[in-house]
C-alpha positions as CSV (number, residue, x, y, z in Angstrom):
1,X,3.9,7.6,-24.6
2,X,1.0,5.5,-25.2
3,X,0.1,2.9,-22.7
4,X,0.1,0.0,-25.3
5,X,3.6,0.9,-26.1
6,X,4.7,1.2,-22.5
7,X,3.4,-2.2,-21.8
8,X,5.2,-3.5,-25.0
9,X,8.4,-2.2,-23.9
10,X,8.0,-3.6,-20.4
11,X,7.5,-7.1,-21.9
12,X,10.9,-6.9,-23.4
13,X,12.5,-6.3,-19.8
14,X,14.3,-9.0,-17.9
15,X,12.6,-10.1,-14.7
16,X,15.3,-8.1,-12.7
17,X,14.6,-5.1,-14.9
18,X,10.9,-5.4,-14.3
19,X,11.4,-5.7,-10.5
20,X,13.6,-2.5,-10.5
21,X,11.2,-0.6,-12.5
22,X,8.4,-1.7,-10.2
23,X,10.3,-0.4,-7.3
24,X,11.0,2.9,-9.1
25,X,7.2,3.3,-9.7
26,X,6.2,2.6,-6.1
27,X,8.8,5.2,-5.2
28,X,7.5,7.7,-7.3
29,X,3.9,6.9,-6.0
30,X,5.1,7.4,-2.4
31,X,6.6,10.8,-3.2
32,X,3.5,12.0,-4.5
33,X,1.1,10.3,-2.1
34,X,0.1,13.8,-0.7
35,X,-1.5,14.6,-4.1
36,X,-3.9,11.5,-4.0
37,X,-7.4,12.3,-2.6
38,X,-9.0,10.2,0.1
39,X,-12.2,9.3,-0.7
40,X,-15.1,10.3,1.9
41,X,-15.9,6.7,3.0
42,X,-12.1,6.3,3.9
43,X,-12.0,9.6,5.8
44,X,-15.3,8.5,7.7
45,X,-13.7,5.0,8.6
46,X,-10.5,6.6,9.8
47,X,-12.4,9.1,11.9
48,X,-14.6,6.1,13.4
49,X,-11.7,4.2,14.2
50,X,-9.8,7.1,15.6
51,X,-12.7,8.1,17.9
52,X,-12.9,4.4,19.1
53,X,-9.1,4.5,20.1
54,X,-9.6,7.8,21.9
55,X,-12.3,6.2,23.8
56,X,-10.4,3.1,24.7
57,X,-12.5,0.8,22.7
58,X,-10.1,-0.3,20.1
59,X,-7.6,-3.0,20.8
60,X,-4.3,-2.2,19.4
61,X,-1.8,-4.8,18.5
62,X,2.0,-4.7,18.1
63,X,3.2,-5.0,14.6
64,X,5.6,-8.0,15.5
65,X,2.6,-10.0,17.0
66,X,0.4,-9.3,13.9
67,X,3.3,-10.3,11.5
68,X,4.3,-13.3,13.6
69,X,0.4,-14.4,13.7
70,X,0.1,-14.0,9.9
71,X,3.1,-16.1,9.2
72,X,1.9,-18.8,11.5
73,X,-1.8,-18.7,9.9
74,X,-0.3,-18.9,6.2
75,X,2.5,-21.2,6.6
């Protein structure tokens, strides 16, 4: 199916149908994420951060604290 035709069909959907479709698309991407190649720059950054973590030079934060801080900042 051509992209233009897909977009045309999506525009005909109700908001709730679009949201369900979006979730289905994200779910299918999540299932295939192992097939996505990681760029070299991203691998290098992960290695750098992991090295900092192993050396004790990286401050880690609890997700709840981060989430709460962001909620406060953008309220």
